[in-house]
C-alpha positions as CSV (number, residue, x, y, z in Angstrom):
1,M,-79.5,48.5,-3.8
2,S,-76.2,47.1,-5.0
3,G,-73.0,49.0,-5.4
4,E,-73.0,48.3,-9.1
5,A,-76.4,49.9,-9.5
6,T,-75.3,53.0,-7.6
7,E,-72.0,53.5,-9.3
8,P,-73.3,55.2,-12.4
9,A,-75.1,57.7,-10.2
10,I,-72.0,58.4,-8.3
11,D,-70.2,59.1,-11.6
12,A,-73.0,61.5,-12.5
13,I,-72.7,63.3,-9.2
14,S,-68.9,63.5,-9.5
15,A,-69.3,65.2,-12.9
16,L,-72.3,67.4,-12.2
17,V,-71.3,68.9,-8.8
18,P,-67.9,70.4,-9.8
19,A,-69.3,71.6,-13.1
20,T,-72.2,73.4,-11.4
21,L,-70.0,74.9,-8.8
22,R,-67.6,76.2,-11.4
23,A,-70.5,77.8,-13.2
24,L,-71.8,79.4,-10.0
25,H,-68.3,80.9,-9.3
26,A,-68.3,82.3,-12.8
27,I,-71.7,83.9,-12.3
28,E,-70.5,85.4,-9.0
29,F,-67.6,86.9,-10.8
30,A,-69.9,88.3,-13.5
31,T,-72.3,89.7,-11.0
32,R,-69.5,91.5,-9.1
33,H,-67.9,93.1,-12.2
34,I,-70.7,93.7,-14.6
35,S,-71.6,97.2,-15.9
36,P,-72.6,98.7,-19.2
37,H,-69.0,99.5,-19.9
38,T,-67.5,96.1,-18.9
39,L,-70.1,93.8,-20.3
40,G,-67.9,92.6,-23.2
41,Q,-64.9,91.9,-20.9
42,V,-67.1,90.1,-18.4
43,I,-68.5,87.9,-21.1
44,E,-65.0,87.0,-22.3
45,A,-63.9,86.2,-18.8
46,V,-66.9,83.9,-18.3
47,R,-66.8,82.2,-21.7
48,G,-65.9,78.6,-21.4
49,R,-66.6,78.3,-17.7
50,N,-69.7,76.1,-18.4
51,D,-68.2,73.9,-21.2
52,D,-68.3,70.9,-18.9
53,L,-71.8,71.7,-17.5
54,G,-73.8,70.5,-20.6
55,P,-72.0,67.1,-20.9
56,A,-72.3,66.6,-17.1
57,F,-76.0,67.4,-17.2
58,E,-76.6,65.0,-20.1
59,L,-74.7,62.3,-18.3
60,S,-77.0,62.7,-15.4
61,R,-80.1,62.7,-17.6
62,E,-79.0,59.5,-19.3
63,T,-78.1,57.7,-16.0
64,N,-80.4,55.2,-14.5
65,W,-80.4,56.7,-11.0
66,P,-81.5,54.4,-8.1
67,R,-84.7,55.4,-6.5
68,H,-83.2,56.4,-3.1
69,L,-81.0,59.0,-4.9
70,A,-83.9,60.5,-6.9
71,P,-84.0,63.6,-4.6
72,V,-80.3,64.2,-5.1
73,R,-80.7,64.0,-8.9
74,D,-83.6,66.4,-8.8
75,H,-81.7,69.0,-6.8
76,L,-78.5,68.7,-8.8
77,E,-80.2,68.8,-12.2
78,R,-82.3,71.9,-11.2
79,A,-79.2,73.6,-9.9
80,A,-77.2,72.8,-13.0
81,A,-80.0,73.9,-15.4
82,S,-80.4,77.2,-13.7
83,A,-76.6,77.9,-13.6
84,G,-76.5,77.0,-17.3
85,Q,-79.3,79.3,-18.1
86,A,-77.5,82.2,-16.3
87,I,-74.3,81.8,-18.3
88,A,-76.1,81.1,-21.6
89,G,-78.2,84.2,-21.1
90,L,-75.1,86.2,-20.3
91,L,-73.2,85.0,-23.4
92,A,-76.3,85.8,-25.6
93,A,-76.8,89.3,-24.1
94,P,-74.9,91.2,-26.8
95,K,-77.4,90.0,-29.4
96,E,-80.4,91.4,-27.5
97,P,-81.9,94.9,-28.1
98,Q,-80.8,96.0,-24.6
99,P,-77.7,93.9,-23.8
100,I,-77.1,95.1,-20.3
101,V,-80.7,94.5,-19.3
102,A,-80.6,91.0,-20.8
103,A,-77.3,90.3,-18.9
104,Y,-78.7,91.4,-15.6
105,R,-81.8,89.4,-16.2
106,S,-79.8,86.2,-16.9
107,L,-77.9,86.6,-13.7
108,R,-81.1,86.1,-11.7
109,F,-80.8,82.4,-12.3
110,Y,-78.0,82.3,-9.8
111,A,-80.4,82.4,-6.9
112,R,-82.5,79.6,-8.3
113,S,-79.5,77.5,-8.7
114,C,-78.4,78.1,-5.1
115,E,-81.8,77.4,-3.7
116,A,-81.9,74.0,-5.6
117,L,-78.3,73.1,-4.5
118,Y,-78.3,74.2,-0.9
119,P,-80.2,71.2,0.5
120,L,-77.3,69.0,-0.6
121,A,-74.8,70.9,1.6
122,P,-75.1,68.5,4.5
123,H,-74.4,65.5,2.3
124,L,-71.8,66.7,-0.3
125,K,-68.6,68.3,1.0
126,P,-67.9,70.4,-2.1
127,V,-71.4,71.9,-1.9
128,S,-71.0,72.6,1.8
129,H,-67.7,74.3,1.2
130,F,-69.3,76.5,-1.5
131,F,-71.7,77.8,1.1
132,L,-68.9,78.8,3.5
133,E,-66.4,81.6,3.4
134,Q,-63.2,80.4,2.0
135,E,-61.1,81.0,5.1
136,A,-63.5,78.9,7.2
137,R,-63.4,75.8,5.0
138,A,-60.7,74.3,7.2
139,D,-62.2,75.5,10.5
140,T,-62.6,72.2,12.3
141,G,-64.8,73.7,15.0
142,L,-67.3,75.0,12.5
143,L,-67.2,71.9,10.3
144,G,-67.9,69.9,13.5
145,R,-70.9,72.0,14.4
146,L,-72.2,71.6,10.9
147,A,-71.6,67.8,10.8
148,T,-73.5,67.3,14.0
149,A,-76.4,69.7,13.2
150,D,-79.7,68.3,12.1
151,P,-80.7,70.2,8.9
152,R,-84.2,68.7,9.2
153,R,-85.0,70.8,12.3
154,P,-88.0,73.1,11.5
155,D,-86.3,76.1,13.1
156,V,-83.2,76.2,11.0
157,G,-82.3,76.6,7.3
158,V,-84.0,78.7,4.7
159,H,-87.5,79.9,5.2
160,H,-90.0,82.0,3.1
161,V,-92.8,83.9,4.8
162,G,-95.8,85.4,3.0
163,G,-95.6,83.2,0.0
164,P,-92.9,81.6,-2.3
165,A,-89.5,83.2,-2.4
166,G,-89.7,86.8,-3.7
167,T,-93.4,87.4,-3.0
168,R,-94.1,91.1,-2.8
169,G,-94.4,92.2,0.9
170,G,-93.0,88.9,2.1
171,F,-89.6,87.9,3.3
172,S,-87.0,85.2,3.3
173,F,-84.7,84.4,6.1
174,Y,-81.9,82.0,7.1
175,V,-81.0,80.5,10.5
176,P,-77.8,78.5,10.7
177,E,-78.3,74.8,11.1
178,Y,-76.3,74.8,14.4
179,Y,-78.6,77.4,15.9
180,D,-78.7,77.2,19.7
181,P,-81.5,79.0,21.5
182,A,-79.4,79.3,24.6
183,R,-77.4,82.2,23.1
184,R,-78.2,85.4,21.4
185,W,-77.7,85.7,17.7
186,P,-76.8,88.8,15.7
187,L,-79.3,89.8,13.0
188,V,-78.7,91.2,9.5
189,V,-81.6,92.6,7.5
190,A,-80.5,92.9,3.9
191,M,-82.6,94.9,1.4
192,H,-82.5,94.2,-2.3
193,G,-82.1,96.8,-5.0
194,G,-84.8,98.2,-7.3
195,S,-86.8,95.4,-9.1
196,G,-85.0,92.8,-7.0
197,N,-86.5,90.6,-4.3
198,G,-85.5,89.2,-1.0
199,G,-85.7,85.5,-2.1
200,A,-82.8,86.2,-4.4
201,F,-80.9,88.7,-2.3
202,L,-80.8,86.2,0.6
203,W,-78.1,84.3,-1.3
204,S,-75.8,87.3,-1.2
205,W,-75.6,86.8,2.6
206,L,-76.2,83.1,3.4
207,R,-72.6,82.0,3.0
208,E,-71.5,84.5,5.6
209,A,-74.4,83.8,7.9
210,R,-73.7,80.0,7.8
211,T,-70.0,80.7,8.5
212,R,-70.2,83.3,11.2
213,G,-73.4,82.3,13.0
214,F,-76.0,85.0,12.5
215,I,-79.6,85.2,11.3
216,V,-80.3,87.0,8.1
217,I,-83.6,88.4,6.9
218,A,-84.1,89.4,3.3
219,P,-87.4,91.3,2.9
220,T,-89.1,91.9,-0.4
221,A,-90.6,95.4,-1.0
222,F,-94.3,95.7,-1.2
223,G,-94.0,97.5,-4.6
224,S,-91.5,97.2,-7.4
225,T,-88.9,98.8,-5.2
226,W,-88.8,100.3,-1.6
227,S,-91.2,103.0,-0.6
228,L,-88.6,105.7,-0.5
229,M,-91.1,108.5,-0.5
230,E,-93.6,106.7,1.7
231,P,-91.6,104.9,4.3
232,E,-94.8,104.0,6.2
233,V,-95.5,101.4,3.5
234,D,-92.4,99.2,3.9
235,G,-91.0,100.5,7.2
236,P,-93.6,98.9,9.5
237,R,-93.5,95.7,7.5
238,I,-89.8,95.3,8.1
239,D,-90.3,96.0,11.8
240,R,-92.9,93.3,12.0
241,M,-90.6,90.9,10.1
242,V,-88.0,91.4,12.7
243,E,-90.5,91.1,15.6
244,D,-91.8,87.9,14.1
245,V,-88.4,86.3,13.9
246,A,-87.3,87.6,17.3
247,R,-90.4,86.1,18.8
248,D,-89.3,82.6,17.8
249,W,-85.5,82.9,17.7
250,N,-83.1,84.4,20.2
251,V,-82.1,87.6,18.5
252,D,-79.4,89.8,20.0
253,A,-81.1,93.3,20.3
254,S,-77.6,94.9,20.7
255,R,-76.3,93.7,17.3
256,Q,-78.8,94.4,14.5
257,L,-77.5,95.5,11.1
258,L,-79.7,97.2,8.5
259,T,-78.1,97.1,5.1
260,G,-79.1,97.2,1.4
261,M,-78.0,97.6,-2.2
262,S,-79.0,100.6,-4.3
263,D,-82.6,101.5,-3.4
264,G,-82.2,99.1,-0.5
265,G,-79.2,101.1,0.7
266,T,-81.1,104.4,0.3
267,F,-84.0,102.9,2.3
268,S,-81.5,101.9,5.0
269,Y,-80.9,105.7,5.4
270,V,-84.6,106.5,5.3
271,L,-85.4,104.0,8.1
272,G,-82.1,104.0,9.9
273,L,-81.9,107.6,10.8
274,R,-85.2,107.7,12.6
275,G,-85.4,108.0,16.3
276,D,-87.5,104.9,16.7
277,C,-85.2,102.7,14.6
278,R,-84.3,99.4,16.2
279,F,-81.1,98.8,14.2
280,T,-77.8,99.3,15.9
281,H,-75.7,99.6,12.7
282,L,-76.3,100.7,9.2
283,A,-74.4,99.7,6.0
284,P,-75.8,101.4,2.9
285,I,-74.2,100.0,-0.3
286,A,-74.3,101.8,-3.7
287,A,-77.0,104.1,-2.2
288,S,-78.4,107.4,-3.2
289,F,-78.2,110.2,-0.6
290,H,-79.7,113.7,-0.4
291,P,-79.3,116.2,2.4
292,L,-83.1,116.4,2.7
293,L,-83.0,113.0,4.4
294,M,-81.5,114.8,7.4
295,N,-84.9,116.6,7.9
296,F,-86.3,113.3,9.1
297,A,-83.2,112.2,11.1
298,D,-83.2,112.1,14.9
299,T,-80.4,114.2,16.3
300,D,-79.8,112.1,19.4
301,R,-79.8,108.8,17.4
302,L,-77.2,110.1,15.0
303,R,-74.6,110.8,17.8
304,G,-72.2,107.9,17.6
305,L,-74.4,105.8,15.3
306,P,-72.1,103.3,13.5
307,I,-72.6,103.7,9.7
308,H,-70.5,101.8,7.1
309,I,-70.8,103.3,3.6
310,V,-69.6,101.2,0.6
311,H,-69.6,102.8,-2.8
312,G,-68.0,102.1,-6.2
313,A,-65.8,104.7,-7.9
314,Q,-67.3,103.5,-11.2
315,D,-70.9,103.7,-10.1
316,W,-72.8,104.9,-13.2
317,M,-76.2,105.2,-11.5
318,F,-75.4,107.0,-8.2
319,P,-72.1,108.8,-8.6
320,P,-69.6,108.5,-5.7
321,E,-70.1,112.2,-5.0
322,M,-73.4,111.2,-3.4
323,A,-71.6,108.9,-1.0
324,H,-69.0,111.5,-0.2
325,M,-71.8,113.9,0.6
326,A,-73.4,111.3,2.9
327,E,-70.1,110.7,4.7
328,R,-69.6,114.5,5.3
329,T,-73.2,115.1,6.3
330,L,-73.5,112.2,8.7
331,Q,-70.1,112.8,10.3
332,A,-71.0,116.5,10.9
333,A,-74.2,115.2,12.6
334,G,-72.1,113.1,15.0
335,A,-72.4,109.7,13.4
336,D,-69.5,107.2,13.5
337,V,-69.0,106.8,9.8
338,L,-66.7,104.4,8.0
339,Y,-66.5,105.1,4.3
340,R,-65.0,102.7,1.8
341,E,-64.8,103.5,-1.9
342,I,-63.9,100.6,-4.2
343,A,-61.9,101.5,-7.3
344,D,-63.2,98.8,-9.7
345,L,-66.8,98.7,-8.4
346,S,-69.7,99.8,-10.6
347,H,-73.3,99.8,-9.6
348,T,-73.5,96.2,-8.5
349,Y,-73.4,94.3,-5.3
350,P,-69.9,93.7,-3.9
351,R,-70.2,90.3,-2.2
352,D,-66.5,90.4,-1.4
353,E,-67.2,93.3,0.9
354,N,-69.5,91.3,3.2
355,A,-66.6,90.1,5.3
356,R,-65.3,93.6,5.9
357,I,-68.8,94.8,6.8
358,L,-69.2,91.9,9.2
359,D,-65.8,92.3,10.8
360,W,-66.9,95.9,11.5
361,F,-70.4,94.9,12.7
362,L,-69.5,91.9,14.8
363,T,-66.4,93.3,16.5
């Protein structure tokens, strides 16, 4: 294939990659700051962030791509289309009967875009950097490990078990491409909020896992949300997921974090306070808490148990008083509680807190 034949495709890539990444950053901003009270402000902040996405997508569609770059085109166009759908849906949300519901629904396209884009990370530097924590993008040691890793290895990358991403009762997980079975790897199990799924929630943690070198499992509840009143439904499933991964990957039994958002955070209390719980650390985020949970807690386990609570001062679903109660109750029971309340956080997932949680967990 001649250089002249490839050049138009390179032009299409040069336009589509930055446009898609800008859109994804805008979606991340919207996801972090959205609430029923801030929807209008979020929309105005995002407006215009996809203006170059449509023209770049059309350029790609009109380009005669060489055959050997067809997979690149497919991944890029699917990623761009999903990112565009997310922003278009967000901008159109005020016209819907339930604007905030429509806005939340549109943001789900973020995960589809990431899943389409991620296979290009080994080949396109801007994509690789997008899936790294910002401070690590100049880390020559990490960049070297990624450059020499083989992403085609069957034991690394993104996996879905039990069906396609988001299948009820299944799970998704990620193993860094530079995985070395000779050392033990920390494990994070991250549980989605109500009506969510693990296939989508995985992308809330993959950037950090790829940067810091840990395995992340994102389960999907068997029902529409976690079995808070019947922990025997989802609890043993999560145990089996961890056992399945630990059988084939070298998981560090001394560093296992159970975390979750909203109902997932509440379920981390339900499972994590039990005497037979395998997890060494808990990090409930935007979670509900009731003192009755302590009826099922194990006194010996609670002594010194590291718990990192994150809650938003603007949480409209679970008021921060619930988190204050959790902090007081768990501290009184002997747990080692770190509480962080975020002034501008509503009831949404604070991805910018992942680094703090991991600094606490991995230290």
